[in-house]
C-alpha positions in Angstrom: -10.0 4.4 -3.8 -6.7 2.3 -3.6 -3.6 4.1 -2.5 -1.8 3.1 -5.7 -4.1 5.3 -7.7 -3.1 8.3 -5.6 0.5 7.4 -5.9 0.2 7.2 -9.7 -1.3 10.6 -9.8 1.7 11.9 -7.9 3.9 10.0 -10.3 2.2 11.9 -13.2 3.1 15.2 -11.6 6.7 14.1 -11.2 6.7 13.1 -14.9 5.5 16.5 -15.9 8.3 18.1 -13.8 10.9 15.8 -15.4 9.4 16.4 -18.9 9.7 20.2 -18.3 13.3 19.9 -17.1 14.3 17.9 -20.1 12.5 20.3 -22.5 14.5 23.3 -21.1 17.8 21.7 -22.3 19.2 23.2 -25.6 19.8 19.8 -27.2 16.1 18.7 -26.9 14.5 17.8 -30.2 11.3 19.1 -31.6 9.5 15.7 -31.1 10.2 15.8 -27.4 9.1 19.5 -27.1 5.9 18.5 -28.7 5.3 15.8 -26.0 6.0 18.4 -23.3 3.6 20.9 -24.8 0.8 18.5 -25.4 1.1 17.0 -21.9 1.2 20.5 -20.3 -1.8 21.5 -22.4 -3.7 18.4 -21.3 -3.0 19.0 -17.6 -3.8 22.7 -17.8 -7.2 21.9 -19.3 -7.8 19.3 -16.5 -6.7 21.8 -13.8 -9.0 24.5 -15.2 -11.9 22.1 -15.0 -11.0 21.2 -11.4 -10.6 24.9 -10.5 -14.0 25.7 -12.0 -16.1 22.6 -11.1 -14.2 20.8 -8.4 -13.3 17.0 -8.5 -16.6 15.9 -10.0 -16.5 12.9 -12.3 -19.2 14.3 -14.6 -17.1 17.4 -15.3 -13.7 15.5 -15.5 -15.1 12.8 -17.7 -14.9 15.0 -20.8 -11.1 14.9 -20.4 -10.9 11.1 -20.9 -11.2 11.7 -24.7 -8.4 14.3 -24.5 -6.3 11.7 -22.7 -7.0 9.2 -25.5 -6.2 11.8 -28.1 -2.9 12.6 -26.3 -1.9 8.9 -26.3 -3.0 8.5 -30.0 -1.2 11.6 -31.3 1.9 11.8 -29.1 2.6 8.4 -27.4 1.6 5.9 -30.0 3.5 7.1 -33.1 6.9 5.7 -33.8 9.5 7.9 -32.2 12.8 9.0 -33.7 15.0 9.6 -30.6 16.0 7.7 -27.5 14.8 10.4 -25.2 11.3 10.3 -26.8 11.3 6.5 -26.7 12.1 6.6 -23.0 9.1 8.8 -22.3 6.8 6.9 -24.6 7.6 3.7 -22.6 6.9 5.5 -19.3 3.6 6.8 -20.5 2.6 3.4 -22.0 3.5 1.6 -18.9 1.2 3.7 -16.8 -1.5 4.4 -19.4 -4.2 2.5 -17.5 -3.8 4.2 -14.2 -2.2 7.6 -14.8 -5.5 9.4 -15.1 -7.7 7.3 -12.9 -8.7 10.3 -10.9 -10.9 11.4 -13.9 -13.1 8.4 -13.2 -14.0 9.0 -9.6 -15.8 11.8 -7.7 -13.7 13.7 -5.2 -10.5 11.8 -5.9 -7.7 14.3 -5.4 -5.5 14.7 -8.4 -2.4 15.1 -6.2 -1.0 12.8 -3.6 -1.0 15.0 -0.5 -3.7 13.1 1.4 -2.1 9.8 0.9 1.3 11.1 1.9 -0.1 12.6 5.1 -1.9 9.3 5.9 1.2 7.2 5.3 3.5 9.2 7.6 1.9 8.0 10.9 2.1 4.4 9.7 5.8 4.8 8.7 6.5 6.2 12.2 4.7 3.3 13.8 6.6 0.8 11.7 9.9 2.5 12.7 9.2 2.4 16.4 7.7 -1.1 16.3 10.3 -2.7 14.1 9.4 -5.6 11.9 7.4 -7.5 14.5 4.1 -7.4 12.6 1.3 -9.9 12.0 -1.4 -9.4 9.4 -3.9 -9.0 12.2 -1.9 -6.4 14.0 -1.4 -4.4 10.8 -5.2 -4.5 10.0 -6.1 -3.4 13.6 -3.6 -0.6 13.5 -4.7 0.6 10.1 -8.3 0.7 11.3 -7.4 2.8 14.3 -5.2 5.0 12.1 -8.0 5.5 9.6 -10.3 6.6 12.4 -7.7 8.9 13.9 -7.0 10.6 10.6 -10.7 11.0 9.9 -11.1 12.7 13.3 -8.1 14.9 12.6 -9.4 16.1 9.3 -12.9 16.7 10.8 -11.4 18.6 13.8 -12.8 16.0 16.3 -10.8 14.8 19.3 -9.8 11.2 18.6 -9.8 10.3 22.4 -13.2 11.9 22.9 -14.6 10.0 19.9 -13.3 6.7 21.3 -14.7 7.4 24.7 -18.1 8.2 23.2 -18.6 4.7 21.9 -20.1 6.2 18.8 -19.7 4.2 15.6 -19.6 7.0 13.1 -17.2 10.0 13.1 -19.6 11.9 10.9 -22.3 11.7 13.6 -20.0 12.6 16.4 -20.2 16.2 17.5 -17.9 16.2 20.6 
């Protein structure tokens, strides 16, 4: 799963937060409140499915038609206000990737895993400066990936490397 898909999921959550903040303002129109309500209803239904069945594609797949209906009913019609037009553009721009987590098994709907994985690379980049080659980045990312997998599985990274084992899942050290 590409990192960009996870980042877009996080963007979706930021959009909901921004939508809700705008909806709380007194001068918000009915058209915009409808967008906020429909989007919240859609996400609540998806979250209920995740809480009940987990991140299984076969269970989340049913929400793809709900997403299409949301876009057809709320995003596609001609809008009357600038605020609504702004949000319609944002949703249309990200339509293809905003709900990609519905199409994959065990794809987190939030961005926490990606953020935790990027932090060590950001630290490495800061200490290393800009002296990178494509080869050095690939090598570092491979090691980082192995290190993060060991961390999530509760396995010592150093012990795994010393074991000369090729699969973290088979390592029991």
